[in-house]
C-alpha positions in Angstrom: -9.0 6.7 -15.8 -6.5 4.3 -17.3 -7.6 1.1 -19.1 -6.0 -1.0 -16.3 -7.9 1.0 -13.6 -11.2 0.5 -15.6 -10.7 -3.2 -15.8 -10.0 -3.4 -12.1 -13.2 -1.5 -11.4 -15.1 -3.8 -13.7 -13.7 -6.8 -11.9 -14.7 -5.3 -8.6 -18.3 -5.0 -9.9 -18.4 -8.7 -10.8 -17.0 -9.8 -7.4 -18.5 -7.2 -5.2 -17.6 -8.9 -1.9 -13.9 -8.9 -2.6 -11.6 -6.4 -1.1 -8.7 -5.6 -3.5 -5.9 -3.7 -2.0 -4.2 -1.8 -4.9 -0.5 -2.0 -4.4 0.7 0.7 -6.8 0.1 -1.1 -10.1 -3.6 -1.7 -11.1 -2.7 -4.5 -13.5 -0.6 -6.4 -11.0 -3.5 -6.1 -8.5 -6.0 -7.4 -11.0 -3.7 -10.3 -12.1 -3.1 -11.2 -8.4 -6.8 -11.2 -7.7 -7.5 -13.5 -10.7 -4.8 -15.9 -9.6 -6.2 -16.1 -6.0 -9.7 -16.6 -7.6 -8.5 -19.4 -9.9 -6.6 -21.2 -7.2 -9.7 -20.9 -4.9 -7.5 -19.5 -2.1 -10.5 -17.8 -0.4 -12.1 -21.2 0.3 -11.2 -23.7 3.0 -8.6 -26.2 1.6 -11.0 -29.2 2.0 -13.7 -27.4 0.0 -11.5 -25.9 -2.8 -12.4 -26.6 -6.4 -9.6 -27.3 -8.9 -8.3 -24.6 -11.2 -10.2 -25.9 -14.3 -13.5 -25.7 -12.4 -12.8 -22.2 -11.1 -11.7 -21.0 -14.6 -14.9 -22.3 -16.2 -17.1 -20.7 -13.5 -15.3 -17.4 -13.8 -15.6 -17.3 -17.6 -19.3 -18.3 -17.3 -19.9 -15.5 -14.8 -18.2 -13.0 -17.0 -20.0 -14.0 -20.1 -23.4 -14.0 -18.4 -22.8 -10.6 -16.9 -24.3 -7.3 -18.2 -20.8 -6.0 -19.0 -20.0 -4.7 -22.5 -18.5 -7.2 -25.0 -15.1 -5.4 -24.9 -15.0 -5.6 -21.1 -16.0 -9.2 -21.1 -13.3 -10.1 -23.7 -10.6 -8.2 -21.8 -11.5 -10.0 -18.5 -11.7 -13.4 -20.2 -8.3 -12.8 -21.9 -6.7 -12.0 -18.5 -8.3 -15.1 -16.9 -6.8 -17.2 -19.8 -3.4 -15.6 -19.3 -3.4 -16.3 -15.5 -4.8 -19.8 -16.0 -2.0 -20.7 -18.5 0.6 -19.3 -16.1 -0.8 -21.4 -13.2 -0.8 -24.5 -15.4 2.8 -23.9 -16.6 4.0 -23.6 -13.0 2.5 -26.9 -11.9 
């Protein structure tokens, strides 16, 4: 199992109710899922939280999980990367 596939599986464990359609590239699937999460696209528009709130809650959820430290850091790093990309595009 590749490192990208492993991270995708770890992400699926944290957000067990999410369906993630893998479109060829595991990393692009994971980054796309994180972007949707941080932009709160799965919530009705009137109830959406802002990107900062979603980022904080995602990092908190990851850090409080039972994942290994390396897995936690890898997921948090990806969340930071996507968060910065979102902020640059707005």
